[in-house]
N, C-alpha and C positions, 0 to 999 in steps of 0.2 A: 217028740218033734215026730210028722209025719214021714213017712220016706220018698219024699218025691223024686219023680227023675229027671236029669238032667236034659232038660231038652226043650226048645223055645216054644213056650203056650203058642204064639201066637203061629210057627210055622205045621201046626196040626190043624190050622183052622181052614187050609185050602191045600188041596193037592197041586202038584207040582211036577210037573216034565221041563227037565231042561232042553231048551233049543239049541240047536245045531252051532259047535264050538267053527271058528274061524278057519278054513283048510287052503286058502288062495292069496294073490298076491293081488290086492285092487288099488283103485285108487275115488276118490269120494268130496264132497265138498266139505263136512266136518266129520272128524274120528271125537269121538268120546269118552274116554278111559274112568271108569265107574258107571257101572248101570245101576246106583242105589239114587235115593230122592234127588240129587244134586244131579247129576247126571242125566236123568230122566225129563228133570223138570225143564234143565238147559233145552234137551231135543224137543220136548210139548212146545215150547216158545220160539224156538227159532224154525220148527215146520210151521206153526200157526201164520208167523210174518213172509217167511219163505219154504208155501209150499213146495216148489222147485228143488230145494235143497237133497241133496243126496246126502243122508245123514247115518254114520254107522256109529254103534255103540259097542263098546269090549266090554265086556263083566267076567272078572275072575271063576265066579262062580253063576250063579242065579239072581236075580233082581228081587230084594228081600231076604235077601243070606246075610248080609252084614248088618250092620247099627240100622238101616233104614227100617229090617222088618224085624230090631229087636227091643225097638225103640215103647216109653211107654205109654206111648198111643195120644199125650198131652200136646194138641196144638195150641200154642201160648203164643200170645205178644210179646215176645220176648228177645232181645238183641244180647245174643251172647249171653253173661253170666254179669257183667258191674257195669248197670247203665250208667250210675253215679259217678264212675272214672270216662265213660264217655259222653258225659254234660258236662263236666269238667276241661276237658280236652276239646270239645267239637261246641260247647252252646248248647244251649236249649232248644233254639228253633231246629239245628238240624240231627238232637236228638229226638225231637219230637215228629220229624220228617221222618225217619227212622222205623220206631214206633207203631204209628199211625200206616206206615207200607206193610210190617208185615203183619198187622192187626186185621189190614185187610184181607192180607192173605188167608185167614183164616175163615172168613168168609167164600172167598173164592173156589177153597178146597172143597167147599158144601157146594156150591154150584158145579164144579167141574165134574163130581161124582154123580149129581143128580142130572147133568146133560148127558153122560157118556153111559150112565147107568151102571155102573159098578157101584157093589154093596161091599165100601169097607166101614160099618157099624157106625157111620158118624154118628156123635152125640152133641147138640149144638148145649151142651147142658154148664158152661163156665166150670170156674175151679174158684175151690174155696183154698186162698192163704188164711194155714192155722198160727197162733202162735199156742207152746206149751210150756212157755216160762218167762219173768218178767223179762230176761233178755230177749226175747222174740217179739215181745209185745213192742218195746221200742223198734223193733226192725219195721214192724207194721208200721208205728208211727211216723217213721224218718222215710218208708218208702211211698205213705198218703203223702208228707209234704213234698218229697223230690215229684211225684206225680203232680201234685197241683203246679210243681213251678215252672214241668214240663209242659202240659195241655190245660192248667185252670181247674179241670174236673177230676174228682178220687173216690173212687168207695169209700164211704162211710168202716168205722171200724166196729163190729159186730162185736156186744158182750158175752160172758160165756154161757149164758142162757139163749140170745140169740145164736148165736153160733151151734149150738151142741141141739138148737131143733134144728139148724139144718145138715147138719151130722152129727150122729149122737155119740160122740166119743168122751168119756168122761176127761183125758187128756185136754182135750182144748177149752183155752182159754179167752179164746179172742181169735178174730179171724178179719178178712179182708174177702168181697166176691171179686173176682179178674175175670174179665171178659175170655173166652177160650172155649174149644173142643173138644173130645176126644175122640179116638179113629183108631180102629185096627189097624196097624200100621205094615203090614204084611200084606194084608188084602189091598191096601193104599197103593203098595211099592207093583202089584202085580195086577192089577188093574191099570194101571199107567202104563206099564211093558205092553199091555192087550192093548190099548190107546192105542199108542205108539207106532205097534207093527202096522194095526188097520191103517192108521196114516203113512203107513209106509216108511216109517223109519227102521232099518235093521238092525237087527240087537243079537247080539254072536254070545252065547253063555259059554261056560269053561275054557271062557280066551283071556288069561292073564296076559296085561303086557309086562315084557323081558324087555322091552328096552325102547328108549324114545331117540331116535336119530333124528337130531337137529340139523333143520334148513329153513330154505325159502318156502317150502312145501315138507313138514316135517313125516318121518312115517315111525307110526305105531309096529312094534316087532311083537310077536305072538311065539307060542310055539309050536302053532300048524299055521302061519301066516303073514303077511305084513300089510298094514294099510296107509298108503300116503292120502294127506291131503292138506288142502290149502290151510284150515282151520284145525288146531285141537284143542279140545278142554280138558283139564286134570279136574276129575271129580271122583279121587279115591279117601279122602279121607282120612283115617288112620294110617293109612298108606301111603299118604304126600313124601313120606320123606324116601320112597323109590327115588326121586328125581332130584336132580341135585340142589336145585335153586330151595327146598322145602327138608333137606336133609338133617336137620333137627328144629325143624318151626312148631312140630306136632310131638306128643306126650301121646300115647295110648295107654289111656284109664277106664280099669275096668269098673262097673258098675254091674248090682245084680239085681235082681227079682225073683218072687214067685209070687205063682198061682194056685187059691184053691180049688177043690174038686167046685161043682155047682153048689149054692147051698141052696138048704131047705128054706121051705115058707117060712116054718117055725124060725129058724136063724136068724133067715133078713127080719122075720118082727122083731127082733132083739135089739135091732140098732137104729134107729130115727135115720133114714137117709133117701126123702122120696123125690128130691129131684136128680138121685146120682150123679151130683157133682163129680166133678175130679178133689182131691186131696195136697196139697203141698205144704209141707213143714216151713215156716220162716226161718230155713239155716242156712247157709252157708254149702251143706254137702245134704243135698234134700232126701227126705223121705217123702212118699208120694201114695197114694191108693187111689183105686178106681174099680170098679165094676165091669166085668165083660159082657158081652150080649148076652151072654147066656148064666148071666149075675153069680159066675166066679168072683171073688176079692184077689184083686191083685194090690201085692207091697212089694212096695222097694224103697231099699236102703242101705244099710248098714257101712259097709268098708266101701272106699270108694280109692281103686290102689291102682300105680304103678308098680308093676312085675318086672324083675333088673333082665335089661336087655333089651326094654319093648318086646315084652314077651306077650304077645299074641294071641297062643294057642288056645286051640278049644278045653286041654285040658285044664285052664281055669274056670272052666263052669264046676265043675268037681269040688270046688273049696269049701270045706264044709263049713267052716269059721264066718264066712260070708253068711251065711244060710242062717246059723245058729242065731246070728245078730238081729236079723230080720226078725225073725221070730221071737225073741225078744221087746223088739219094739211093736209088731205089730200087736200081742198081749198088753203093752203098754195103752196103747191107743185104744184095744177091743176087748178086755178081757171079759164080757160077755162072749165071746166066740174062739174059747179054749178048746171047745170039739171043734171047731173048724180045721179038715184035714187039706193042706198042702200035696196038690197034684205036680206038678211044675218047678224044679227050680233051675234056674239058668243064669249065664251074663252076657257082657259084651263088652266091647269097647267106644269109649268117647274119644274125640279128636280135641284134645286140650290142649289152648295156645297161650304164649306168655301173657297176654293182654285179656285173657277170657273175652275175647268178640270174633264175629267171623271176618273173612281175609277173602277179597277180589279181586281181580287184577290181572294184568297182561303181564309175559316175561319175554316178549320177542318172538318174533320166529312164526306167528299168529297163532301162540300160544296165550291160552287165558287159561286160570282157576278160578278155584271159591272151595274154601275149608273151615273148620275152625270154628263149630257150631256150640260146642262144649256140655253140650248134652239137650241141647235147644233149637234142636234142627227143622221140627216135622215140617213147622210156617217158616222158618224162615229158608228151609232151600228151596221153596214153593218162589219165595222173592229173590233167592238168588237165582233163579232160574232166569226172571227178565233181566235181571241185571248182566249174566253171563250171555245174554241174548244180545244185551247191546252191545256190549263188549265186544262179539266174536263178528255183529254184526258193521261196527268201526260206527256205531250211534254214540254223540253227546246228547243224554236223555236225564230226564229226572231219575232214574234208575243208576245211572254211571255215575251220578253225581251224590250218591246215599251216600253216609260218614264209615259204610261197611267196604268201600272200593279204595284201593291201595292209589296212591299216588304221589304228586309231590308236598300235598300237606298230611297225606298220612303211610308211614311205611310199613312194610311186613312185620309183624311180630318181631323180637329178638329170637335167639335160637337159643334151646335149651343147654345145658353144658354136657360133654359126653361122660361114659357109664365109670368112676360107680359116683360120682358128685350128683346128675340127675337122677341116681334112684336114692340116694340121702336128703336131699332135696326135696325131692318129693314127699317123701316122712315129715321132713320139718314143717314142712307148706299145710302137712293134713293137720299134724298136731297143731299148727296156728290155729286154724281156723274152727277144731273143736273147742280149743280154748276162745277164740274169741267167741262163739255162738254160747258157750257155757256161762260167759259172765251175767251176774247177776245185777 
């Protein structure tokens, strides 16, 4: 195994100079806590709708440091992780409305980038959902039947030969093509933050929220100052447990990825992959692969781990077992790339909730929230920005009626148990998912 550095590859693709931290006591119309995709898109759509709004964003590090800048870069038409459960609970029509809305976000992100001249390495290449076992082939068939049930149109299932003509991996037995795009998530985060600053939105970097004082106008307290606002948006992803209503709603689950050195022409020629589609394996704990702009191969998978005590520390980046598993999986898919060396090995946390679906809503006192992407947030956060815009502005709209919004018909997710039950339960769930995926 190569000796990669434990640095997020995407963070190396653009230099960052963090903006100033909050160092005063101020008032504004809207204060957004969290400068990742959820908070930034909410600010963007609010400013587009009401240009006069004074919007302030507080971010603990800088935009793109957390999950938004560590994602694998797949923009997919995905609502959470369990579409079947959403269909069973809300019916086919409402599930269709949600999936169509998030699908439109994929195209709209591309338009945003072009219109604002942000180079986030956007590639509208689709992705291939692949099966490497009989169990996974059945899942492809089930997903196709579900897609037909919801929308009436479903992609065909490609044979082994047809699939390997798209991506030349000997592990692939069948596949379906799914609409989507690839993006550099860090450059998208940084570009979106620049656009917002140009529009007059103030973003304070290195400014964590240490307390939220509730009231008719709530106050966000930070180490260097205070912001009192008419409306507050909580968009802190795995850190939602900092706020009382969400104390045990989210489990911070670690996922890992590796990125190679740039492949040579000779190495590229060994694997047919002309369309540069993303690759996603049809199992619960996903394996995925893609090219970067400079022809590195990114491969993600291996363990999906909850660490005891909600451990989100950066020391988890250097856990060697995770990368050994990724290396094994990589060679299972691409044995012809045995000489490929990995330059980067890193991880990050996903905000997983009990029902595996995003949640948006309000909790009174002029406070709105959005979280629970379960690792599928790039396009869903864009849609979520529109949902939060309308919740903040008090509008009854197609977006606030989507099934991802908590209301009398849909309750917030059940909370997770305290330790050590959460730790033990997470291990049991992981083993159950592995068992389910392995059934022949």
